[in-house]
All heavy atoms as a GROMACS GRO file, in nm:
protein
  611
    1MET      N    1  12.880   1.372  10.868
    1MET     CA    2  12.795   1.346  10.755
    1MET      C    3  12.830   1.438  10.639
    1MET      O    4  12.838   1.394  10.526
    1MET     CB    5  12.650   1.363  10.799
    1MET     CG    6  12.553   1.342  10.688
    1MET     SD    7  12.490   1.177  10.700
    1MET     CE    8  12.355   1.187  10.593
    2THR      N    9  12.850   1.564  10.665
    2THR     CA   10  12.883   1.657  10.559
    2THR      C   11  13.023   1.632  10.504
    2THR      O   12  13.048   1.659  10.388
    2THR     CB   13  12.872   1.803  10.608
    2THR    OG1   14  12.930   1.813  10.737
    2THR    CG2   15  12.732   1.851  10.606
    3THR      N   16  13.114   1.583  10.588
    3THR     CA   17  13.248   1.554  10.537
    3THR      C   18  13.244   1.438  10.439
    3THR      O   19  13.317   1.439  10.338
    3THR     CB   20  13.344   1.520  10.652
    3THR    OG1   21  13.293   1.413  10.727
    3THR    CG2   22  13.367   1.640  10.740
    4LYS      N   23  13.159   1.338  10.463
    4LYS     CA   24  13.145   1.227  10.369
    4LYS      C   25  13.087   1.278  10.237
    4LYS      O   26  13.134   1.241  10.129
    4LYS     CB   27  13.054   1.118  10.426
    4LYS     CG   28  13.120   1.023  10.520
    4LYS     CD   29  13.022   0.912  10.554
    4LYS     CE   30  13.088   0.811  10.644
    4LYS     NZ   31  12.998   0.698  10.674
    5LEU      N   32  12.987   1.363  10.246
    5LEU     CA   33  12.924   1.417  10.127
    5LEU      C   34  13.022   1.506  10.050
    5LEU      O   35  13.031   1.500   9.928
    5LEU     CB   36  12.799   1.496  10.166
    5LEU     CG   37  12.718   1.555  10.051
    5LEU    CD1   38  12.666   1.444   9.960
    5LEU    CD2   39  12.604   1.639  10.105
    6THR      N   40  13.098   1.585  10.124
    6THR     CA   41  13.197   1.673  10.061
    6THR      C   42  13.306   1.591   9.993
    6THR      O   43  13.346   1.620   9.880
    6THR     CB   44  13.260   1.766  10.166
    6THR    OG1   45  13.157   1.837  10.233
    6THR    CG2   46  13.355   1.864  10.102
    7ARG      N   47  13.354   1.488  10.058
    7ARG     CA   48  13.455   1.402   9.999
    7ARG      C   49  13.402   1.333   9.874
    7ARG      O   50  13.470   1.323   9.772
    7ARG     CB   51  13.501   1.296  10.099
    7ARG     CG   52  13.593   1.348  10.205
    7ARG     CD   53  13.638   1.235  10.294
    7ARG     NE   54  13.709   1.286  10.409
    7ARG     CZ   55  13.746   1.213  10.511
    7ARG    NH1   56  13.718   1.084  10.514
    7ARG    NH2   57  13.811   1.267  10.612
    8ARG      N   58  13.278   1.285   9.884
    8ARG     CA   59  13.219   1.215   9.770
    8ARG      C   60  13.202   1.310   9.652
    8ARG      O   61  13.232   1.275   9.538
    8ARG     CB   62  13.085   1.153   9.810
    8ARG     CG   63  13.026   1.067   9.703
    8ARG     CD   64  12.900   0.997   9.755
    8ARG     NE   65  12.850   0.906   9.656
    8ARG     CZ   66  12.873   0.776   9.654
    8ARG    NH1   67  12.946   0.721   9.748
    8ARG    NH2   68  12.822   0.700   9.560
    9LEU      N   69  13.152   1.429   9.673
    9LEU     CA   70  13.135   1.527   9.567
    9LEU      C   71  13.270   1.569   9.507
    9LEU      O   72  13.282   1.585   9.386
    9LEU     CB   73  13.058   1.650   9.618
    9LEU     CG   74  12.909   1.629   9.645
    9LEU    CD1   75  12.849   1.754   9.704
    9LEU    CD2   76  12.837   1.588   9.519
   10THR      N   77  13.369   1.585   9.592
   10THR     CA   78  13.503   1.619   9.544
   10THR      C   79  13.559   1.506   9.458
   10THR      O   80  13.615   1.530   9.351
   10THR     CB   81  13.597   1.646   9.662
   10THR    OG1   82  13.542   1.749   9.744
   10THR    CG2   83  13.734   1.690   9.614
   11PHE      N   84  13.540   1.383   9.504
   11PHE     CA   85  13.587   1.267   9.428
   11PHE      C   86  13.516   1.259   9.293
   11PHE      O   87  13.578   1.236   9.189
   11PHE     CB   88  13.564   1.139   9.509
   11PHE     CG   89  13.598   1.014   9.434
   11PHE    CD1   90  13.731   0.978   9.414
   11PHE    CD2   91  13.499   0.933   9.381
   11PHE    CE1   92  13.764   0.864   9.344
   11PHE    CE2   93  13.530   0.819   9.312
   11PHE     CZ   94  13.664   0.784   9.293
   12LEU      N   95  13.385   1.279   9.293
   12LEU     CA   96  13.310   1.273   9.168
   12LEU      C   97  13.350   1.387   9.073
   12LEU      O   98  13.361   1.367   8.952
   12LEU     CB   99  13.160   1.278   9.196
   12LEU     CG  100  13.099   1.152   9.257
   12LEU    CD1  101  12.953   1.174   9.292
   12LEU    CD2  102  13.114   1.034   9.164
   13ALA      N  103  13.375   1.504   9.127
   13ALA     CA  104  13.417   1.618   9.044
   13ALA      C  105  13.554   1.591   8.983
   13ALA      O  106  13.576   1.615   8.863
   13ALA     CB  107  13.418   1.745   9.126
   14LEU      N  108  13.647   1.540   9.062
   14LEU     CA  109  13.781   1.510   9.010
   14LEU      C  110  13.775   1.397   8.908
   14LEU      O  111  13.842   1.402   8.804
   14LEU     CB  112  13.875   1.473   9.124
   14LEU     CG  113  13.918   1.588   9.214
   14LEU    CD1  114  14.002   1.536   9.330
   14LEU    CD2  115  13.995   1.692   9.136
   15THR      N  116  13.694   1.296   8.935
   15THR     CA  117  13.680   1.185   8.840
   15THR      C  118  13.620   1.235   8.709
   15THR      O  119  13.665   1.197   8.600
   15THR     CB  120  13.590   1.075   8.900
   15THR    OG1  121  13.645   1.033   9.025
   15THR    CG2  122  13.578   0.957   8.807
   16GLY      N  123  13.521   1.321   8.718
   16GLY     CA  124  13.461   1.379   8.598
   16GLY      C  125  13.562   1.460   8.518
   16GLY      O  126  13.566   1.452   8.395
   17CYS      N  127  13.645   1.538   8.588
   17CYS     CA  128  13.749   1.616   8.518
   17CYS      C  129  13.849   1.525   8.449
   17CYS      O  130  13.891   1.552   8.336
   17CYS     CB  131  13.820   1.709   8.616
   17CYS     SG  132  13.717   1.845   8.672
   18VAL      N  133  13.888   1.417   8.515
   18VAL     CA  134  13.983   1.323   8.455
   18VAL      C  135  13.922   1.256   8.333
   18VAL      O  136  13.986   1.244   8.228
   18VAL     CB  137  14.028   1.217   8.560
   18VAL    CG1  138  14.105   1.104   8.494
   18VAL    CG2  139  14.113   1.284   8.668
   19VAL      N  140  13.797   1.215   8.342
   19VAL     CA  141  13.729   1.150   8.229
   19VAL      C  142  13.718   1.247   8.112
   19VAL      O  143  13.747   1.212   7.997
   19VAL     CB  144  13.591   1.096   8.272
   19VAL    CG1  145  13.508   1.056   8.152
   19VAL    CG2  146  13.608   0.979   8.367
   20LEU      N  147  13.676   1.370   8.137
   20LEU     CA  148  13.666   1.469   8.031
   20LEU      C  149  13.802   1.501   7.970
   20LEU      O  150  13.814   1.519   7.849
   20LEU     CB  151  13.600   1.596   8.083
   20LEU     CG  152  13.450   1.587   8.109
   20LEU    CD1  153  13.399   1.716   8.171
   20LEU    CD2  154  13.375   1.555   7.981
   21GLY      N  155  13.905   1.505   8.054
   21GLY     CA  156  14.040   1.528   8.003
   21GLY      C  157  14.088   1.416   7.913
   21GLY      O  158  14.149   1.439   7.809
   22CYS      N  159  14.056   1.293   7.951
   22CYS     CA  160  14.094   1.178   7.868
   22CYS      C  161  14.019   1.178   7.736
   22CYS      O  162  14.076   1.151   7.631
   22CYS     CB  163  14.068   1.047   7.943
   22CYS     SG  164  14.182   1.017   8.078
   23LEU      N  165  13.891   1.208   7.740
   23LEU     CA  166  13.812   1.211   7.617
   23LEU      C  167  13.858   1.322   7.524
   23LEU      O  168  13.856   1.307   7.403
   23LEU     CB  169  13.663   1.227   7.650
   23LEU     CG  170  13.595   1.107   7.712
   23LEU    CD1  171  13.451   1.140   7.749
   23LEU    CD2  172  13.600   0.987   7.621
   24GLY      N  173  13.900   1.432   7.580
   24GLY     CA  174  13.947   1.543   7.498
   24GLY      C  175  14.081   1.516   7.434
   24GLY      O  176  14.115   1.574   7.330
   25SER      N  177  14.161   1.429   7.492
   25SER     CA  178  14.293   1.402   7.437
   25SER      C  179  14.293   1.289   7.334
   25SER      O  180  14.393   1.267   7.267
   25SER     CB  181  14.391   1.367   7.549
   25SER     OG  182  14.355   1.243   7.608
   26ILE      N  183  14.182   1.218   7.323
   26ILE     CA  184  14.173   1.109   7.227
   26ILE      C  185  14.139   1.168   7.091
   26ILE      O  186  14.042   1.242   7.076
   26ILE     CB  187  14.065   1.007   7.269
   26ILE    CG1  188  14.103   0.940   7.399
   26ILE    CG2  189  14.045   0.902   7.160
   26ILE    CD1  190  13.996   0.853   7.457
   27GLY      N  191  14.219   1.134   6.990
   27GLY     CA  192  14.194   1.186   6.857
   27GLY      C  193  14.118   1.086   6.772
   27GLY      O  194  14.130   0.966   6.789
   28CYS      N  195  14.037   1.138   6.683
   28CYS     CA  196  13.964   1.053   6.591
   28CYS      C  197  13.947   1.127   6.459
   28CYS      O  198  13.960   1.248   6.454
   28CYS     CB  199  13.830   1.010   6.648
   28CYS     SG  200  13.722   1.148   6.684
   29GLN      N  201  13.920   1.052   6.355
   29GLN     CA  202  13.902   1.111   6.223
   29GLN      C  203  13.769   1.186   6.220
   29GLN      O  204  13.667   1.135   6.264
   29GLN     CB  205  13.904   1.003   6.117
   29GLN     CG  206  13.898   1.055   5.977
   29GLN     CD  207  13.918   0.944   5.876
   29GLN    OE1  208  13.953   0.834   5.913
   29GLN    NE2  209  13.896   0.974   5.751
   30THR      N  210  13.772   1.308   6.170
   30THR     CA  211  13.650   1.388   6.165
   30THR      C  212  13.631   1.446   6.026
   30THR      O  213  13.724   1.448   5.945
   30THR     CB  214  13.657   1.504   6.265
   30THR    OG1  215  13.768   1.587   6.231
   30THR    CG2  216  13.673   1.456   6.407
   31THR      N  217  13.512   1.493   6.001
   31THR     CA  218  13.482   1.559   5.875
   31THR      C  219  13.435   1.700   5.906
   31THR      O  220  13.339   1.719   5.980
   31THR     CB  221  13.373   1.483   5.798
   31THR    OG1  222  13.417   1.350   5.778
   31THR    CG2  223  13.346   1.547   5.664
   32ARG      N  224  13.503   1.798   5.853
   32ARG     CA  225  13.467   1.939   5.872
   32ARG      C  226  13.453   2.005   5.736
   32ARG      O  227  13.547   2.003   5.657
   32ARG     CB  228  13.575   2.012   5.952
   32ARG     CG  229  13.610   1.949   6.083
   32ARG     CD  230  13.539   2.015   6.194
   32ARG     NE  231  13.586   1.954   6.318
   32ARG     CZ  232  13.521   1.961   6.428
   32ARG    NH1  233  13.409   2.025   6.433
   32ARG    NH2  234  13.566   1.902   6.535
   33ASN      N  235  13.338   2.062   5.709
   33ASN     CA  236  13.312   2.134   5.584
   33ASN      C  237  13.345   2.049   5.461
   33ASN      O  238  13.402   2.098   5.364
   33ASN     CB  239  13.390   2.265   5.580
   33ASN     CG  240  13.350   2.358   5.692
   33ASN    OD1  241  13.234   2.361   5.732
   33ASN    ND2  242  13.445   2.433   5.744
   34GLY      N  243  13.314   1.920   5.466
   34GLY     CA  244  13.337   1.834   5.353
   34GLY      C  245  13.480   1.784   5.341
   34GLY      O  246  13.514   1.713   5.248
   35GLN      N  247  13.566   1.822   5.433
   35GLN     CA  248  13.706   1.780   5.429
   35GLN      C  249  13.730   1.678   5.540
   35GLN      O  250  13.698   1.704   5.655
   35GLN     CB  251  13.797   1.901   5.449
   35GLN     CG  252  13.943   1.870   5.444
   35GLN     CD  253  14.028   1.994   5.469
   35GLN    OE1  254  13.978   2.094   5.518
   35GLN    NE2  255  14.154   1.986   5.435
   36THR      N  256  13.786   1.562   5.505
   36THR     CA  257  13.815   1.460   5.604
   36THR      C  258  13.950   1.488   5.666
   36THR      O  259  14.051   1.495   5.597
   36THR     CB  260  13.815   1.320   5.539
   36THR    OG1  261  13.689   1.300   5.476
   36THR    CG2  262  13.839   1.212   5.643
   37LEU      N  263  13.952   1.506   5.795
   37LEU     CA  264  14.075   1.538   5.867
   37LEU      C  265  14.120   1.416   5.946
   37LEU      O  266  14.040   1.346   6.006
   37LEU     CB  267  14.051   1.656   5.961
   37LEU     CG  268  14.000   1.782   5.894
   37LEU    CD1  269  13.963   1.886   5.998
   37LEU    CD2  270  14.103   1.837   5.799
   38PRO      N  271  14.251   1.388   5.947
   38PRO     CA  272  14.300   1.270   6.019
   38PRO      C  273  14.306   1.294   6.168
   38PRO      O  274  14.300   1.407   6.216
   38PRO     CB  275  14.441   1.252   5.962
   38PRO     CG  276  14.484   1.390   5.925
   38PRO     CD  277  14.359   1.460   5.879
   39SER      N  278  14.321   1.186   6.240
   39SER     CA  279  14.339   1.197   6.384
   39SER      C  280  14.479   1.249   6.411
   39SER      O  281  14.567   1.241   6.325
   39SER     CB  282  14.321   1.060   6.449
   39SER     OG  283  14.429   0.976   6.416
   40PRO      N  284  14.504   1.301   6.530
   40PRO     CA  285  14.638   1.350   6.562
   40PRO      C  286  14.743   1.239   6.565
   40PRO      O  287  14.862   1.265   6.560
   40PRO     CB  288  14.624   1.411   6.700
   40PRO     CG  289  14.479   1.427   6.723
   40PRO     CD  290  14.409   1.332   6.634
   41HIS      N  291  14.698   1.115   6.571
   41HIS     CA  292  14.791   1.003   6.581
   41HIS      C  293  14.806   0.929   6.448
   41HIS      O  294  14.839   0.812   6.446
   41HIS     CB  295  14.743   0.906   6.690
   41HIS     CG  296  14.713   0.974   6.819
   41HIS    ND1  297  14.811   1.031   6.898
   41HIS    CD2  298  14.596   1.000   6.881
   41HIS    CE1  299  14.756   1.086   7.005
   41HIS    NE2  300  14.625   1.069   6.997
   42TYR      N  301  14.781   0.997   6.335
   42TYR     CA  302  14.783   0.927   6.206
   42TYR      C  303  14.922   0.880   6.168
   42TYR      O  304  14.936   0.785   6.092
   42TYR     CB  305  14.725   1.017   6.095
   42TYR     CG  306  14.813   1.130   6.054
   42TYR    CD1  307  14.895   1.121   5.943
   42TYR    CD2  308  14.814   1.249   6.125
   42TYR    CE1  309  14.974   1.226   5.904
   42TYR    CE2  310  14.894   1.354   6.087
   42TYR     CZ  311  14.974   1.343   5.976
   42TYR     OH  312  15.053   1.446   5.939
   43LEU      N  313  15.026   0.941   6.222
   43LEU     CA  314  15.162   0.897   6.189
   43LEU      C  315  15.194   0.762   6.252
   43LEU      O  316  15.282   0.692   6.204
   43LEU     CB  317  15.263   1.002   6.233
   43LEU     CG  318  15.256   1.134   6.156
   43LEU    CD1  319  15.352   1.234   6.217
   43LEU    CD2  320  15.287   1.113   6.010
   44GLY      N  321  15.124   0.725   6.357
   44GLY     CA  322  15.147   0.597   6.422
   44GLY      C  323  15.060   0.485   6.369
   44GLY      O  324  15.072   0.372   6.414
   45ASN      N  325  14.972   0.514   6.273
   45ASN     CA  326  14.884   0.411   6.219
   45ASN      C  327  14.960   0.315   6.130
   45ASN      O  328  15.071   0.344   6.085
   45ASN     CB  329  14.770   0.475   6.140
   45ASN     CG  330  14.671   0.544   6.229
   45ASN    OD1  331  14.670   0.523   6.349
   45ASN    ND2  332  14.588   0.628   6.170
   46ASP      N  333  14.898   0.201   6.100
   46ASP     CA  334  14.958   0.102   6.012
   46ASP      C  335  14.975   0.159   5.872
   46ASP      O  336  14.896   0.241   5.825
   46ASP     CB  337  14.871  -0.024   6.003
   46ASP     CG  338  14.867  -0.099   6.134
   46ASP    OD1  339  14.963  -0.085   6.213
   46ASP    OD2  340  14.769  -0.171   6.158
   47ILE      N  341  15.078   0.111   5.804
   47ILE     CA  342  15.105   0.157   5.669
   47ILE      C  343  15.021   0.074   5.573
   47ILE      O  344  15.018  -0.047   5.580
   47ILE     CB  345  15.254   0.142   5.635
   47ILE    CG1  346  15.336   0.231   5.727
   47ILE    CG2  347  15.280   0.173   5.490
   47ILE    CD1  348  15.484   0.210   5.716
   48HIS      N  349  14.952   0.142   5.482
   48HIS     CA  350  14.874   0.074   5.379
   48HIS      C  351  14.956   0.075   5.252
   48HIS      O  352  15.006   0.179   5.210
   48HIS     CB  353  14.741   0.145   5.355
   48HIS     CG  354  14.655   0.148   5.477
   48HIS    ND1  355  14.581   0.040   5.517
   48HIS    CD2  356  14.633   0.243   5.570
   48HIS    CE1  357  14.516   0.069   5.626
   48HIS    NE2  358  14.547   0.192   5.662
   49TYR      N  359  14.972  -0.041   5.190
   49TYR     CA  360  15.056  -0.052   5.070
   49TYR      C  361  14.968  -0.070   4.949
   49TYR      O  362  14.879  -0.155   4.946
   49TYR     CB  363  15.151  -0.171   5.083
   49TYR     CG  364  15.232  -0.192   4.959
   49TYR    CD1  365  15.337  -0.107   4.926
   49TYR    CD2  366  15.204  -0.296   4.872
   49TYR    CE1  367  15.411  -0.126   4.812
   49TYR    CE2  368  15.276  -0.316   4.757
   49TYR     CZ  369  15.380  -0.230   4.728
   49TYR     OH  370  15.452  -0.248   4.613
   50PHE      N  371  14.992   0.009   4.850
   50PHE     CA  372  14.926  -0.005   4.721
   50PHE      C  373  15.033  -0.036   4.619
   50PHE      O  374  15.127   0.042   4.601
   50PHE     CB  375  14.852   0.124   4.682
   50PHE     CG  376  14.746   0.162   4.781
   50PHE    CD1  377  14.768   0.258   4.878
   50PHE    CD2  378  14.623   0.098   4.778
   50PHE    CE1  379  14.670   0.292   4.968
   50PHE    CE2  380  14.524   0.132   4.869
   50PHE     CZ  381  14.548   0.228   4.963
   51SER      N  382  15.021  -0.150   4.553
   51SER     CA  383  15.124  -0.188   4.456
   51SER      C  384  15.125  -0.091   4.340
   51SER      O  385  15.023  -0.032   4.304
   51SER     CB  386  15.099  -0.330   4.406
   51SER     OG  387  14.973  -0.336   4.342
   52ALA      N  388  15.241  -0.077   4.280
   52ALA     CA  389  15.258   0.016   4.169
   52ALA      C  390  15.184  -0.035   4.047
   52ALA      O  391  15.189  -0.152   4.013
   52ALA     CB  392  15.406   0.034   4.139
   53GLY      N  393  15.115   0.054   3.981
   53GLY     CA  394  15.044   0.020   3.859
   53GLY      C  395  15.130   0.058   3.739
   53GLY      O  396  15.245   0.100   3.753
   54PRO      N  397  15.075   0.044   3.621
   54PRO     CA  398  15.151   0.081   3.502
   54PRO      C  399  15.175   0.232   3.499
   54PRO      O  400  15.091   0.309   3.544
   54PRO     CB  401  15.062   0.037   3.386
   54PRO     CG  402  14.924   0.032   3.444
   54PRO     CD  403  14.942  -0.005   3.588
   55GLU      N  404  15.290   0.270   3.448
   55GLU     CA  405  15.322   0.412   3.440
   55GLU      C  406  15.228   0.483   3.344
   55GLU      O  407  15.185   0.594   3.369
   55GLU     CB  408  15.467   0.431   3.395
   55GLU     CG  409  15.569   0.393   3.500
   55GLU     CD  410  15.566   0.485   3.622
   55GLU    OE1  411  15.548   0.607   3.604
   55GLU    OE2  412  15.578   0.433   3.733
   56PHE      N  413  15.198   0.417   3.233
   56PHE     CA  414  15.110   0.476   3.134
   56PHE      C  415  14.971   0.418   3.155
   56PHE      O  416  14.948   0.299   3.133
   56PHE     CB  417  15.162   0.446   2.992
   56PHE     CG  418  15.081   0.511   2.884
   56PHE    CD1  419  15.066   0.648   2.878
   56PHE    CD2  420  15.018   0.434   2.787
   56PHE    CE1  421  14.992   0.708   2.778
   56PHE    CE2  422  14.943   0.493   2.687
   56PHE     CZ  423  14.930   0.631   2.683
   57LYS      N  424  14.877   0.497   3.200
   57LYS     CA  425  14.746   0.449   3.241
   57LYS      C  426  14.659   0.402   3.124
   57LYS      O  427  14.568   0.325   3.142
   57LYS     CB  428  14.671   0.559   3.315
   57LYS     CG  429  14.744   0.613   3.435
   57LYS     CD  430  14.739   0.517   3.549
   57LYS     CE  431  14.803   0.580   3.672
   57LYS     NZ  432  14.830   0.489   3.776
   58LEU      N  433  14.686   0.450   3.004
   58LEU     CA  434  14.601   0.418   2.889
   58LEU      C  435  14.667   0.317   2.796
   58LEU      O  436  14.657   0.327   2.674
   58LEU     CB  437  14.568   0.546   2.813
   58LEU     CG  438  14.499   0.656   2.895
   58LEU    CD1  439  14.484   0.782   2.814
   58LEU    CD2  440  14.364   0.607   2.942
   59SER      N  441  14.733   0.216   2.851
   59SER     CA  442  14.806   0.121   2.768
   59SER      C  443  14.713   0.038   2.678
   59SER      O  444  14.747   0.011   2.563
   59SER     CB  445  14.891   0.029   2.856
   59SER     OG  446  14.809  -0.037   2.950
   60GLN      N  447  14.597  -0.001   2.728
   60GLN     CA  448  14.505  -0.080   2.646
   60GLN      C  449  14.450   0.004   2.530
   60GLN      O  450  14.438  -0.044   2.417
   60GLN     CB  451  14.389  -0.131   2.731
   60GLN     CG  452  14.432  -0.235   2.832
   60GLN     CD  453  14.317  -0.279   2.920
   60GLN    OE1  454  14.211  -0.217   2.922
   60GLN    NE2  455  14.338  -0.387   2.993
   61GLU      N  456  14.419   0.130   2.558
   61GLU     CA  457  14.368   0.217   2.454
   61GLU      C  458  14.473   0.243   2.347
   61GLU      O  459  14.444   0.244   2.227
   61GLU     CB  460  14.320   0.350   2.513
   61GLU     CG  461  14.191   0.340   2.591
   61GLU     CD  462  14.208   0.289   2.734
   61GLU    OE1  463  14.322   0.254   2.772
   61GLU    OE2  464  14.109   0.284   2.806
   62ALA      N  465  14.598   0.262   2.390
   62ALA     CA  466  14.707   0.285   2.295
   62ALA      C  467  14.730   0.161   2.209
   62ALA      O  468  14.753   0.173   2.087
   62ALA     CB  469  14.834   0.322   2.370
   63ALA      N  470  14.723   0.044   2.268
   63ALA     CA  471  14.741  -0.080   2.192
   63ALA      C  472  14.630  -0.096   2.088
   63ALA      O  473  14.655  -0.136   1.974
   63ALA     CB  474  14.744  -0.200   2.286
   64GLN      N  475  14.506  -0.062   2.126
   64GLN     CA  476  14.394  -0.072   2.033
   64GLN      C  477  14.411   0.030   1.919
   64GLN      O  478  14.383  -0.002   1.803
   64GLN     CB  479  14.262  -0.047   2.106
   64GLN     CG  480  14.139  -0.063   2.019
   64GLN     CD  481  14.122  -0.205   1.969
   64GLN    OE1  482  14.147  -0.300   2.041
   64GLN    NE2  483  14.081  -0.219   1.845
   65MET      N  484  14.457   0.149   1.949
   65MET     CA  485  14.479   0.250   1.844
   65MET      C  486  14.588   0.205   1.747
   65MET      O  487  14.574   0.224   1.625
   65MET     CB  488  14.515   0.384   1.907
   65MET     CG  489  14.398   0.452   1.977
   65MET     SD  490  14.444   0.599   2.068
   65MET     CE  491  14.489   0.708   1.935
   66GLU      N  492  14.696   0.145   1.798
   66GLU     CA  493  14.802   0.094   1.711
   66GLU      C  494  14.750  -0.019   1.623
   66GLU      O  495  14.782  -0.026   1.504
   66GLU     CB  496  14.920   0.045   1.795
   66GLU     CG  497  14.999   0.158   1.860
   66GLU     CD  498  15.108   0.106   1.951
   66GLU    OE1  499  15.127  -0.017   1.961
   66GLU    OE2  500  15.177   0.190   2.012
   67LYS      N  501  14.667  -0.106   1.680
   67LYS     CA  502  14.608  -0.216   1.603
   67LYS      C  503  14.518  -0.161   1.492
   67LYS      O  504  14.525  -0.207   1.377
   67LYS     CB  505  14.529  -0.306   1.697
   67LYS     CG  506  14.464  -0.424   1.629
   67LYS     CD  507  14.384  -0.505   1.730
   67LYS     CE  508  14.302  -0.611   1.661
   67LYS     NZ  509  14.214  -0.681   1.753
   68ASP      N  510  14.435  -0.061   1.524
   68ASP     CA  511  14.347   0.000   1.423
   68ASP      C  512  14.428   0.066   1.312
   68ASP      O  513  14.394   0.054   1.194
   68ASP     CB  514  14.255   0.103   1.489
   68ASP     CG  515  14.154   0.039   1.583
   68ASP    OD1  516  14.133  -0.083   1.573
   68ASP    OD2  517  14.098   0.113   1.666
   69GLU      N  518  14.535   0.134   1.349
   69GLU     CA  519  14.620   0.200   1.249
   69GLU      C  520  14.686   0.098   1.158
   69GLU      O  521  14.696   0.117   1.036
   69GLU     CB  522  14.726   0.286   1.319
   69GLU     CG  523  14.812   0.368   1.226
   69GLU     CD  524  14.733   0.474   1.151
   69GLU    OE1  525  14.630   0.522   1.202
   69GLU    OE2  526  14.777   0.509   1.039
   70ALA      N  527  14.732  -0.013   1.217
   70ALA     CA  528  14.795  -0.118   1.136
   70ALA      C  529  14.692  -0.179   1.040
   70ALA      O  530  14.725  -0.207   0.924
   70ALA     CB  531  14.852  -0.226   1.228
   71GLU      N  532  14.569  -0.197   1.084
   71GLU     CA  533  14.465  -0.250   0.997
   71GLU      C  534  14.433  -0.152   0.884
   71GLU      O  535  14.412  -0.192   0.769
   71GLU     CB  536  14.338  -0.280   1.077
   71GLU     CG  537  14.350  -0.401   1.167
   71GLU     CD  538  14.228  -0.422   1.255
   71GLU    OE1  539  14.132  -0.340   1.248
   71GLU    OE2  540  14.228  -0.519   1.332
   72ARG      N  541  14.431  -0.022   0.913
   72ARG     CA  542  14.406   0.078   0.809
   72ARG      C  543  14.518   0.079   0.705
   72ARG      O  544  14.492   0.087   0.585
   72ARG     CB  545  14.394   0.217   0.873
   72ARG     CG  546  14.252   0.258   0.896
   72ARG     CD  547  14.240   0.403   0.938
   72ARG     NE  548  14.191   0.399   1.076
   72ARG     CZ  549  14.249   0.451   1.180
   72ARG    NH1  550  14.361   0.519   1.168
   72ARG    NH2  551  14.197   0.439   1.300
   73LEU      N  552  14.643   0.070   0.752
   73LEU     CA  553  14.757   0.068   0.660
   73LEU      C  554  14.752  -0.057   0.570
   73LEU      O  555  14.779  -0.052   0.451
   73LEU     CB  556  14.890   0.074   0.735
   73LEU     CG  557  14.925   0.209   0.798
   73LEU    CD1  558  15.051   0.195   0.880
   73LEU    CD2  559  14.942   0.315   0.691
   74GLN      N  560  14.716  -0.168   0.631
   74GLN     CA  561  14.707  -0.293   0.555
   74GLN      C  562  14.596  -0.285   0.450
   74GLN      O  563  14.610  -0.331   0.338
   74GLN     CB  564  14.684  -0.411   0.650
   74GLN     CG  565  14.691  -0.546   0.582
   74GLN     CD  566  14.668  -0.657   0.683
   74GLN    OE1  567  14.617  -0.636   0.791
   74GLN    NE2  568  14.711  -0.778   0.645
   75ALA      N  569  14.484  -0.224   0.487
   75ALA     CA  570  14.372  -0.208   0.395
   75ALA      C  571  14.411  -0.117   0.278
   75ALA      O  572  14.374  -0.142   0.164
   75ALA     CB  573  14.250  -0.155   0.467
   76ARG      N  574  14.489  -0.012   0.304
   76ARG     CA  575  14.533   0.080   0.198
   76ARG      C  576  14.628   0.011   0.102
   76ARG      O  577  14.628   0.035  -0.018
   76ARG     CB  578  14.602   0.202   0.258
   76ARG     CG  579  14.509   0.304   0.316
   76ARG     CD  580  14.584   0.425   0.360
   76ARG     NE  581  14.498   0.513   0.439
   76ARG     CZ  582  14.541   0.611   0.512
   76ARG    NH1  583  14.671   0.637   0.519
   76ARG    NH2  584  14.457   0.685   0.580
   77GLN      N  585  14.715  -0.073   0.160
   77GLN     CA  586  14.814  -0.143   0.076
   77GLN      C  587  14.746  -0.246  -0.015
   77GLN      O  588  14.792  -0.274  -0.124
   77GLN     CB  589  14.920  -0.210   0.162
   77GLN     CG  590  15.013  -0.113   0.230
   77GLN     CD  591  15.110  -0.182   0.323
   77GLN    OE1  592  15.103  -0.303   0.344
   77GLN    NE2  593  15.201  -0.105   0.380
   78GLN      N  594  14.636  -0.301   0.028
   78GLN     CA  595  14.566  -0.402  -0.051
   78GLN      C  596  14.486  -0.338  -0.165
   78GLN      O  597  14.452  -0.405  -0.261
   78GLN     CB  598  14.473  -0.485   0.037
   78GLN     CG  599  14.547  -0.578   0.129
   78GLN     CD  600  14.452  -0.658   0.220
   78GLN    OE1  601  14.331  -0.638   0.216
   78GLN    NE2  602  14.510  -0.747   0.299
   79GLN      N  603  14.458  -0.211  -0.157
   79GLN     CA  604  14.381  -0.144  -0.262
   79GLN      C  605  14.462  -0.123  -0.383
   79GLN      O  606  14.535  -0.118  -0.449
   79GLN     CB  607  14.329  -0.009  -0.216
   79GLN     CG  608  14.219  -0.022  -0.115
   79GLN     CD  609  14.172   0.114  -0.066
   79GLN    OE1  610  14.230   0.217  -0.096
   79GLN    NE2  611  14.066   0.113   0.010
   0.00000   0.00000   0.00000
């Protein structure tokens, strides 16, 4: 009777150690002190592609400024 109990407790202890070892080796994304840290397996993750945007981020603003300047020059020439 005690050998069955001893075997069962040994089996449960070993199973518990294996489960805890597996859980400890699994990486996941965490947040520490406001900093998001990647999992240890981040190099194996899928690649996310972001298409290239315009080199000059303020192209619309620059075009509007050029248009305003051209209107000012035209207004001066008409005076």
